[in-house]
LOLUM-228609 format. One record per residue (C-alpha): x, y, z. Coordinates in steps of 0.05 Angstrom, whole numbers, plus 5000, padded with zeros to 4 digits. Example, Ala and Ser with C-alpha at 12.3 -4.5 7.8 and 13.67 -1.06 7.14 Angstrom:
// residues 2
> x | y | z
> 5246 | 4910 | 5156 $
> 5273 | 4979 | 5143 $
//
This chain:
// residues 580
> x | y | z
> 4729 | 5655 | 4921 $
> 4700 | 5716 | 4883 $
> 4627 | 5700 | 4875 $
> 4605 | 5724 | 4809 $
> 4537 | 5761 | 4790 $
> 4520 | 5711 | 4741 $
> 4532 | 5642 | 4717 $
> 4549 | 5626 | 4651 $
> 4521 | 5562 | 4627 $
> 4584 | 5536 | 4600 $
> 4611 | 5531 | 4671 $
> 4552 | 5495 | 4692 $
> 4561 | 5449 | 4636 $
> 4637 | 5433 | 4657 $
> 4613 | 5425 | 4726 $
> 4569 | 5372 | 4702 $
> 4618 | 5341 | 4652 $
> 4663 | 5335 | 4724 $
> 4614 | 5300 | 4761 $
> 4592 | 5256 | 4703 $
> 4667 | 5233 | 4697 $
> 4677 | 5222 | 4768 $
> 4611 | 5181 | 4777 $
> 4633 | 5138 | 4716 $
> 4697 | 5121 | 4757 $
> 4672 | 5109 | 4818 $
> 4614 | 5065 | 4786 $
> 4667 | 5024 | 4756 $
> 4714 | 5024 | 4816 $
> 4659 | 4996 | 4860 $
> 4629 | 4942 | 4808 $
> 4708 | 4917 | 4806 $
> 4709 | 4918 | 4883 $
> 4645 | 4882 | 4886 $
> 4661 | 4825 | 4842 $
> 4712 | 4804 | 4895 $
> 4660 | 4762 | 4933 $
> 4646 | 4714 | 4874 $
> 4721 | 4711 | 4856 $
> 4727 | 4683 | 4937 $
> 4677 | 4639 | 4924 $
> 4701 | 4613 | 4867 $
> 4771 | 4608 | 4882 $
> 4797 | 4655 | 4836 $
> 4856 | 4674 | 4865 $
> 4888 | 4701 | 4797 $
> 4828 | 4737 | 4790 $
> 4829 | 4770 | 4852 $
> 4896 | 4797 | 4837 $
> 4874 | 4821 | 4766 $
> 4821 | 4860 | 4799 $
> 4867 | 4899 | 4842 $
> 4919 | 4908 | 4784 $
> 4859 | 4931 | 4741 $
> 4825 | 4974 | 4793 $
> 4891 | 5019 | 4800 $
> 4889 | 5040 | 4723 $
> 4812 | 5066 | 4728 $
> 4830 | 5128 | 4762 $
> 4882 | 5158 | 4708 $
> 4838 | 5128 | 4651 $
> 4774 | 5171 | 4676 $
> 4813 | 5227 | 4687 $
> 4844 | 5228 | 4620 $
> 4773 | 5215 | 4588 $
> 4749 | 5275 | 4627 $
> 4808 | 5325 | 4602 $
> 4796 | 5303 | 4536 $
> 4717 | 5315 | 4540 $
> 4730 | 5385 | 4572 $
> 4782 | 5408 | 4514 $
> 4732 | 5375 | 4461 $
> 4668 | 5405 | 4475 $
> 4685 | 5471 | 4513 $
> 4759 | 5490 | 4491 $
> 4776 | 5485 | 4566 $
> 4848 | 5518 | 4549 $
> 4823 | 5578 | 4520 $
> 4774 | 5595 | 4576 $
> 4783 | 5648 | 4621 $
> 4789 | 5646 | 4700 $
> 4719 | 5669 | 4719 $
> 4686 | 5609 | 4682 $
> 4737 | 5561 | 4724 $
> 4711 | 5596 | 4792 $
> 4634 | 5587 | 4772 $
> 4648 | 5519 | 4749 $
> 4678 | 5504 | 4823 $
> 4616 | 5531 | 4853 $
> 4568 | 5493 | 4809 $
> 4613 | 5431 | 4825 $
> 4605 | 5443 | 4898 $
> 4525 | 5452 | 4893 $
> 4522 | 5383 | 4855 $
> 4559 | 5351 | 4917 $
> 4514 | 5370 | 4970 $
> 4470 | 5303 | 4968 $
> 4537 | 5263 | 4938 $
> 4558 | 5194 | 4970 $
> 4635 | 5207 | 4960 $
> 4637 | 5280 | 4959 $
> 4715 | 5281 | 4986 $
> 4735 | 5234 | 4925 $
> 4696 | 5279 | 4872 $
> 4732 | 5341 | 4899 $
> 4803 | 5298 | 4889 $
> 4780 | 5280 | 4817 $
> 4763 | 5354 | 4804 $
> 4834 | 5376 | 4828 $
> 4863 | 5314 | 4787 $
> 4825 | 5342 | 4717 $
> 4841 | 5412 | 4733 $
> 4918 | 5411 | 4750 $
> 4923 | 5357 | 4687 $
> 4903 | 5420 | 4645 $
> 4931 | 5483 | 4674 $
> 4999 | 5500 | 4692 $
> 5019 | 5489 | 4767 $
> 5017 | 5559 | 4783 $
> 4944 | 5550 | 4787 $
> 4947 | 5499 | 4838 $
> 4945 | 5538 | 4899 $
> 4891 | 5588 | 4886 $
> 4817 | 5584 | 4889 $
> 4807 | 5539 | 4829 $
> 4821 | 5474 | 4862 $
> 4802 | 5446 | 4932 $
> 4860 | 5458 | 4977 $
> 4818 | 5439 | 5033 $
> 4752 | 5391 | 5035 $
> 4694 | 5434 | 5025 $
> 4635 | 5386 | 5036 $
> 4631 | 5352 | 5098 $
> 4633 | 5279 | 5099 $
> 4602 | 5267 | 5168 $
> 4534 | 5234 | 5173 $
> 4526 | 5209 | 5102 $
> 4478 | 5156 | 5105 $
> 4485 | 5098 | 5059 $
> 4440 | 5039 | 5039 $
> 4448 | 4990 | 5067 $
> 4486 | 5023 | 5130 $
> 4558 | 5015 | 5129 $
> 4560 | 4975 | 5189 $
> 4510 | 4920 | 5220 $
> 4496 | 4923 | 5296 $
> 4485 | 4862 | 5341 $
> 4465 | 4856 | 5413 $
> 4489 | 4791 | 5450 $
> 4446 | 4804 | 5514 $
> 4390 | 4770 | 5480 $
> 4410 | 4713 | 5449 $
> 4488 | 4703 | 5477 $
> 4550 | 4720 | 5449 $
> 4561 | 4651 | 5415 $
> 4489 | 4660 | 5371 $
> 4509 | 4727 | 5355 $
> 4575 | 4711 | 5324 $
> 4540 | 4654 | 5284 $
> 4490 | 4705 | 5258 $
> 4549 | 4757 | 5240 $
> 4576 | 4706 | 5195 $
> 4518 | 4683 | 5162 $
> 4498 | 4757 | 5145 $
> 4552 | 4756 | 5096 $
> 4514 | 4703 | 5057 $
> 4576 | 4667 | 5027 $
> 4550 | 4617 | 4977 $
> 4593 | 4566 | 5008 $
> 4580 | 4525 | 5068 $
> 4627 | 4524 | 5129 $
> 4668 | 4462 | 5143 $
> 4651 | 4462 | 5220 $
> 4625 | 4532 | 5240 $
> 4611 | 4513 | 5311 $
> 4683 | 4493 | 5323 $
> 4706 | 4555 | 5289 $
> 4658 | 4594 | 5335 $
> 4690 | 4552 | 5401 $
> 4758 | 4574 | 5379 $
> 4737 | 4647 | 5374 $
> 4708 | 4645 | 5441 $
> 4768 | 4613 | 5473 $
> 4821 | 4659 | 5444 $
> 4779 | 4714 | 5472 $
> 4770 | 4694 | 5538 $
> 4849 | 4675 | 5537 $
> 4868 | 4750 | 5512 $
> 4821 | 4785 | 5560 $
> 4840 | 4739 | 5618 $
> 4772 | 4753 | 5660 $
> 4772 | 4825 | 5638 $
> 4714 | 4814 | 5586 $
> 4652 | 4841 | 5598 $
> 4599 | 4799 | 5631 $
> 4545 | 4766 | 5589 $
> 4493 | 4806 | 5628 $
> 4531 | 4873 | 5603 $
> 4493 | 4914 | 5550 $
> 4543 | 4902 | 5491 $
> 4535 | 4922 | 5420 $
> 4576 | 4892 | 5368 $
> 4583 | 4934 | 5301 $
> 4606 | 4900 | 5242 $
> 4623 | 4931 | 5176 $
> 4575 | 4907 | 5121 $
> 4626 | 4892 | 5069 $
> 4680 | 4838 | 5078 $
> 4750 | 4857 | 5059 $
> 4781 | 4815 | 5006 $
> 4852 | 4810 | 4997 $
> 4900 | 4750 | 4966 $
> 4856 | 4682 | 4986 $
> 4820 | 4713 | 5046 $
> 4757 | 4751 | 5067 $
> 4760 | 4789 | 5133 $
> 4703 | 4807 | 5177 $
> 4722 | 4871 | 5214 $
> 4687 | 4898 | 5269 $
> 4688 | 4929 | 5341 $
> 4651 | 4911 | 5409 $
> 4624 | 4968 | 5448 $
> 4609 | 4967 | 5528 $
> 4597 | 5039 | 5547 $
> 4653 | 5082 | 5530 $
> 4699 | 5028 | 5511 $
> 4711 | 4991 | 5447 $
> 4748 | 4928 | 5425 $
> 4762 | 4921 | 5358 $
> 4773 | 4850 | 5327 $
> 4779 | 4821 | 5256 $
> 4771 | 4746 | 5233 $
> 4804 | 4720 | 5172 $
> 4759 | 4672 | 5133 $
> 4793 | 4620 | 5083 $
> 4772 | 4561 | 5044 $
> 4792 | 4490 | 5059 $
> 4817 | 4444 | 5002 $
> 4746 | 4415 | 4998 $
> 4715 | 4490 | 4982 $
> 4693 | 4502 | 5045 $
> 4698 | 4555 | 5091 $
> 4733 | 4562 | 5160 $
> 4749 | 4614 | 5206 $
> 4824 | 4619 | 5213 $
> 4836 | 4660 | 5276 $
> 4808 | 4728 | 5308 $
> 4851 | 4787 | 5317 $
> 4846 | 4820 | 5379 $
> 4901 | 4867 | 5384 $
> 4899 | 4937 | 5355 $
> 4971 | 4930 | 5328 $
> 4957 | 4870 | 5297 $
> 4892 | 4886 | 5259 $
> 4930 | 4944 | 5239 $
> 4988 | 4902 | 5205 $
> 4935 | 4886 | 5159 $
> 4929 | 4954 | 5132 $
> 5007 | 4958 | 5127 $
> 5039 | 4992 | 5073 $
> 5074 | 4932 | 5048 $
> 5013 | 4894 | 5028 $
> 4964 | 4898 | 4971 $
> 4904 | 4939 | 4973 $
> 4834 | 4907 | 4999 $
> 4772 | 4900 | 4951 $
> 4716 | 4928 | 4987 $
> 4646 | 4945 | 4967 $
> 4634 | 5009 | 4993 $
> 4578 | 5062 | 4977 $
> 4606 | 5109 | 5028 $
> 4677 | 5106 | 5029 $
> 4685 | 5158 | 5085 $
> 4645 | 5121 | 5127 $
> 4685 | 5061 | 5121 $
> 4748 | 5100 | 5139 $
> 4713 | 5135 | 5201 $
> 4697 | 5067 | 5225 $
> 4762 | 5039 | 5218 $
> 4796 | 5096 | 5248 $
> 4753 | 5087 | 5313 $
> 4783 | 5014 | 5315 $
> 4850 | 5037 | 5294 $
> 4866 | 5107 | 5315 $
> 4940 | 5099 | 5307 $
> 4923 | 5096 | 5227 $
> 4919 | 5160 | 5183 $
> 4859 | 5176 | 5140 $
> 4914 | 5175 | 5084 $
> 4933 | 5104 | 5099 $
> 4863 | 5079 | 5108 $
> 4837 | 5110 | 5040 $
> 4899 | 5079 | 5004 $
> 4889 | 5012 | 5031 $
> 4815 | 5011 | 5009 $
> 4844 | 5021 | 4941 $
> 4829 | 5100 | 4938 $
> 4900 | 5115 | 4932 $
> 4892 | 5180 | 4898 $
> 4848 | 5207 | 4961 $
> 4905 | 5171 | 5003 $
> 4945 | 5209 | 4963 $
> 4912 | 5279 | 4970 $
> 4902 | 5270 | 5042 $
> 4971 | 5253 | 5060 $
> 4992 | 5318 | 5027 $
> 4948 | 5358 | 5064 $
> 4974 | 5328 | 5123 $
> 5046 | 5337 | 5103 $
> 5029 | 5412 | 5091 $
> 4998 | 5417 | 5158 $
> 5059 | 5389 | 5189 $
> 5106 | 5431 | 5154 $
> 5068 | 5490 | 5185 $
> 5076 | 5470 | 5257 $
> 5154 | 5444 | 5249 $
> 5216 | 5474 | 5240 $
> 5273 | 5421 | 5231 $
> 5305 | 5415 | 5159 $
> 5309 | 5362 | 5112 $
> 5369 | 5324 | 5109 $
> 5406 | 5270 | 5068 $
> 5373 | 5204 | 5094 $
> 5424 | 5163 | 5131 $
> 5453 | 5098 | 5103 $
> 5492 | 5078 | 5044 $
> 5484 | 5133 | 4986 $
> 5444 | 5096 | 4929 $
> 5468 | 5092 | 4859 $
> 5401 | 5112 | 4825 $
> 5359 | 5142 | 4878 $
> 5376 | 5209 | 4914 $
> 5334 | 5203 | 4988 $
> 5321 | 5251 | 5036 $
> 5280 | 5259 | 5100 $
> 5250 | 5306 | 5151 $
> 5266 | 5282 | 5218 $
> 5201 | 5300 | 5250 $
> 5163 | 5265 | 5197 $
> 5163 | 5188 | 5187 $
> 5173 | 5189 | 5111 $
> 5227 | 5186 | 5065 $
> 5231 | 5227 | 4998 $
> 5270 | 5192 | 4933 $
> 5276 | 5222 | 4867 $
> 5313 | 5190 | 4807 $
> 5386 | 5217 | 4797 $
> 5406 | 5247 | 4733 $
> 5468 | 5201 | 4730 $
> 5466 | 5135 | 4754 $
> 5529 | 5111 | 4790 $
> 5568 | 5049 | 4782 $
> 5548 | 4992 | 4729 $
> 5476 | 5011 | 4729 $
> 5450 | 5002 | 4658 $
> 5381 | 5031 | 4659 $
> 5351 | 5096 | 4646 $
> 5296 | 5139 | 4682 $
> 5235 | 5107 | 4650 $
> 5261 | 5039 | 4668 $
> 5260 | 5062 | 4746 $
> 5194 | 5091 | 4741 $
> 5164 | 5023 | 4706 $
> 5197 | 4980 | 4762 $
> 5163 | 5030 | 4813 $
> 5095 | 5020 | 4777 $
> 5108 | 4948 | 4775 $
> 5108 | 4944 | 4852 $
> 5045 | 4988 | 4856 $
> 5007 | 4938 | 4817 $
> 5038 | 4877 | 4851 $
> 5024 | 4837 | 4912 $
> 5066 | 4864 | 4955 $
> 5058 | 4803 | 5008 $
> 5079 | 4841 | 5066 $
> 5151 | 4848 | 5037 $
> 5152 | 4912 | 4993 $
> 5144 | 4984 | 5013 $
> 5084 | 5020 | 4975 $
> 5102 | 5089 | 4953 $
> 5068 | 5154 | 4939 $
> 5085 | 5185 | 4872 $
> 5081 | 5260 | 4866 $
> 5098 | 5316 | 4810 $
> 5121 | 5384 | 4818 $
> 5122 | 5388 | 4895 $
> 5143 | 5457 | 4920 $
> 5183 | 5453 | 4988 $
> 5204 | 5517 | 5027 $
> 5278 | 5528 | 5008 $
> 5293 | 5546 | 5081 $
> 5279 | 5476 | 5109 $
> 5334 | 5444 | 5067 $
> 5405 | 5435 | 5091 $
> 5459 | 5469 | 5054 $
> 5487 | 5401 | 5045 $
> 5420 | 5368 | 5013 $
> 5417 | 5428 | 4970 $
> 5482 | 5416 | 4942 $
> 5467 | 5346 | 4936 $
> 5404 | 5361 | 4892 $
> 5437 | 5413 | 4846 $
> 5494 | 5359 | 4834 $
> 5455 | 5293 | 4830 $
> 5389 | 5315 | 4807 $
> 5393 | 5386 | 4776 $
> 5338 | 5358 | 4720 $
> 5292 | 5341 | 4773 $
> 5295 | 5409 | 4811 $
> 5273 | 5483 | 4798 $
> 5288 | 5539 | 4849 $
> 5241 | 5594 | 4848 $
> 5242 | 5648 | 4899 $
> 5233 | 5617 | 4966 $
> 5213 | 5546 | 4945 $
> 5246 | 5484 | 4915 $
> 5199 | 5449 | 4866 $
> 5213 | 5383 | 4852 $
> 5185 | 5353 | 4786 $
> 5182 | 5278 | 4808 $
> 5191 | 5236 | 4867 $
> 5165 | 5175 | 4909 $
> 5152 | 5185 | 4985 $
> 5148 | 5124 | 5026 $
> 5147 | 5105 | 5096 $
> 5216 | 5114 | 5133 $
> 5245 | 5049 | 5165 $
> 5310 | 5038 | 5191 $
> 5366 | 5007 | 5134 $
> 5380 | 4927 | 5150 $
> 5455 | 4944 | 5146 $
> 5453 | 5002 | 5201 $
> 5404 | 4952 | 5246 $
> 5448 | 4895 | 5241 $
> 5508 | 4942 | 5262 $
> 5466 | 4962 | 5328 $
> 5430 | 4902 | 5349 $
> 5451 | 4850 | 5397 $
> 5463 | 4779 | 5374 $
> 5400 | 4749 | 5391 $
> 5365 | 4803 | 5351 $
> 5414 | 4797 | 5291 $
> 5394 | 4723 | 5290 $
> 5319 | 4738 | 5292 $
> 5325 | 4794 | 5234 $
> 5370 | 4757 | 5193 $
> 5324 | 4697 | 5187 $
> 5263 | 4748 | 5169 $
> 5305 | 4774 | 5123 $
> 5315 | 4707 | 5087 $
> 5238 | 4698 | 5092 $
> 5229 | 4761 | 5055 $
> 5271 | 4737 | 4998 $
> 5227 | 4670 | 5003 $
> 5162 | 4702 | 4999 $
> 5177 | 4759 | 4947 $
> 5204 | 4698 | 4904 $
> 5137 | 4660 | 4915 $
> 5100 | 4719 | 4897 $
> 5137 | 4724 | 4826 $
> 5189 | 4780 | 4850 $
> 5264 | 4777 | 4851 $
> 5297 | 4842 | 4887 $
> 5356 | 4837 | 4842 $
> 5405 | 4869 | 4888 $
> 5401 | 4835 | 4951 $
> 5451 | 4874 | 4993 $
> 5421 | 4892 | 5064 $
> 5426 | 4971 | 5050 $
> 5366 | 4955 | 5003 $
> 5322 | 4932 | 5053 $
> 5294 | 4961 | 5120 $
> 5263 | 4947 | 5184 $
> 5194 | 4969 | 5209 $
> 5178 | 4994 | 5282 $
> 5142 | 4919 | 5281 $
> 5215 | 4890 | 5268 $
> 5191 | 4859 | 5201 $
> 5238 | 4863 | 5139 $
> 5214 | 4899 | 5082 $
> 5247 | 4909 | 5013 $
> 5247 | 4979 | 4986 $
> 5300 | 4987 | 4930 $
> 5263 | 4976 | 4868 $
> 5317 | 4996 | 4810 $
> 5338 | 4921 | 4794 $
> 5275 | 4884 | 4808 $
> 5254 | 4828 | 4762 $
> 5194 | 4780 | 4753 $
> 5220 | 4709 | 4778 $
> 5196 | 4685 | 4712 $
> 5238 | 4728 | 4670 $
> 5305 | 4707 | 4709 $
> 5352 | 4649 | 4689 $
> 5378 | 4617 | 4757 $
> 5447 | 4581 | 4740 $
> 5493 | 4537 | 4775 $
> 5571 | 4570 | 4765 $
> 5596 | 4520 | 4717 $
> 5670 | 4489 | 4738 $
> 5729 | 4525 | 4713 $
> 5768 | 4493 | 4657 $
> 5836 | 4498 | 4696 $
> 5851 | 4524 | 4767 $
> 5895 | 4583 | 4736 $
> 5832 | 4602 | 4710 $
> 5792 | 4597 | 4778 $
> 5844 | 4636 | 4819 $
> 5849 | 4694 | 4770 $
> 5789 | 4721 | 4784 $
> 5759 | 4730 | 4713 $
> 5690 | 4699 | 4691 $
> 5705 | 4641 | 4648 $
> 5636 | 4624 | 4632 $
> 5587 | 4671 | 4589 $
> 5527 | 4712 | 4623 $
> 5464 | 4733 | 4602 $
> 5426 | 4796 | 4618 $
> 5375 | 4757 | 4658 $
> 5424 | 4706 | 4686 $
> 5434 | 4697 | 4761 $
> 5481 | 4652 | 4801 $
> 5448 | 4645 | 4873 $
> 5525 | 4611 | 4892 $
> 5549 | 4686 | 4889 $
> 5504 | 4713 | 4936 $
> 5548 | 4685 | 4995 $
> 5602 | 4727 | 4975 $
> 5569 | 4798 | 4974 $
> 5523 | 4778 | 5038 $
> 5554 | 4733 | 5088 $
> 5619 | 4768 | 5109 $
> 5601 | 4777 | 5183 $
> 5616 | 4702 | 5217 $
> 5549 | 4708 | 5254 $
> 5502 | 4730 | 5196 $
> 5533 | 4671 | 5155 $
> 5523 | 4623 | 5207 $
> 5449 | 4644 | 5217 $
> 5440 | 4647 | 5142 $
> 5462 | 4582 | 5129 $
> 5423 | 4551 | 5188 $
> 5358 | 4573 | 5163 $
> 5363 | 4592 | 5087 $
> 5421 | 4554 | 5059 $
> 5377 | 4533 | 5001 $
> 5370 | 4606 | 4979 $
> 5445 | 4592 | 4953 $
> 5421 | 4534 | 4905 $
> 5394 | 4551 | 4843 $
> 5342 | 4492 | 4853 $
> 5302 | 4533 | 4898 $
> 5296 | 4587 | 4853 $
> 5277 | 4539 | 4795 $
> 5228 | 4502 | 4840 $
> 5195 | 4569 | 4852 $
> 5192 | 4586 | 4787 $
> 5162 | 4520 | 4765 $
> 5101 | 4533 | 4819 $
> 5090 | 4602 | 4790 $
> 5088 | 4580 | 4722 $
> 5039 | 4523 | 4748 $
> 4989 | 4580 | 4765 $
> 4998 | 4567 | 4843 $
> 4982 | 4621 | 4887 $
> 5017 | 4616 | 4955 $
> 4984 | 4629 | 5021 $
> 5014 | 4688 | 5057 $
> 4986 | 4702 | 5127 $
> 4991 | 4779 | 5159 $
> 4994 | 4747 | 5225 $
> 5031 | 4690 | 5261 $
> 5023 | 4620 | 5236 $
> 5013 | 4599 | 5310 $
> 4953 | 4640 | 5323 $
> 4919 | 4598 | 5271 $
> 4865 | 4550 | 5297 $
> 4880 | 4502 | 5246 $
> 4956 | 4484 | 5249 $
> 4992 | 4464 | 5189 $
//
């Protein structure tokens, strides 16, 4: 970057305004996250969900507010390039002692690109790479607490770990719970656990992680050069007392807590980079982008993801191709075989009987972003004006883009710019998975498919189109819903039984003999579209016959209307210390 010989006071004031805008954002973000503890103690589960929804909006609100201030006070659209370069230098100087510098840099980018044309995005005016190091930023109190079992014993240290979270509620029987934790540890490690005399250190993140109806204690046991991660869910019983529900010791099971198919956590963090660094030491398979996102810092996750993606493009040479599976009527989907994500953009013209427009589809995706995904809906990263190297697109994909989504692309020199797209984790479409798996796996996955529908219904989500092609199977074998253009709230649907035909001729004609409203759903019809395969039909009816009955759906609606928040466990029920 060119460093000017003098500083313009306007540049300094702009930098200060940008820092002030970000500081206001993070102050509100942290206050919202901090209230999770009291919401948990009061069992205000609706409040927890509302806090997560509200928090998602904070970032864009502060960006727009800051853009408005820069236009109003500094006539930002009239400033020359040199002032913006100086503003960035001033801004960097203001971050040297900042607790969230990487987030502030992303906020700077968001404000700047909201004001100016995208031609400026890849130049010296924004932060293409992080400038301020996030290593060794101190927080008060520190982001984690350390404990040493050698002095007082593991059981006593575990008791102290729990007490240090200072929940206002008593435990029903903490001694019993700790005995269960110790028993699970002994069983998992089968004699490989370090001896009591070992110089162990236990590090525990200072803030609990709140989501749904649970608080999670996250930490690791360090024995020399080896560490063992753990997570302990803390729940409330029907009497308002706390208990430890289980202990997660396998890294992949702990990683499931941070799955893209689940709601974001509420965590009180002064230095978020320290939390991400700690979590990565526990879960090395998780990227920074994934962890920032699951901590509720979606914009930072998105920014980090894009940097990683650009890096991957520079070190790979395969081409983007049309994603395998049945082509969608609304979304055009492509992928890069070497990268575990798919890229989705809305077509210009929807196929078949789709009665919606582009804005409706965007609204459905925003609904999922703000909703509790209960481990059954894929999260998405939403991008605008993304430039891809033209040479990396196959001819078939280019033809598809030009014919199906011409308004969404701009061909500029060696680049293909996509004006709006969604990026989500790649999964194997369920219809393809069912064709390739054996009979035992087919039964398991159909049972899980039905469970996915049940859990979505309990969370007030009706998928709309329940065809297998709209669901995917994750690397852990879990069935996830990912096609949102027909998604509806359960409470907006009218579940009906098909009335009897007035005469046999009418029934055999194939014509509908009854009025059908826009939100009417006839569960009996699901079997016609889903259960053509005899084995699939047998398995589905064995486990989920009631999904074909309107009464199941009506009962779900009633519980939702009564304000019931269901329990969703991101680990097997069999692992719970208290079996239902």
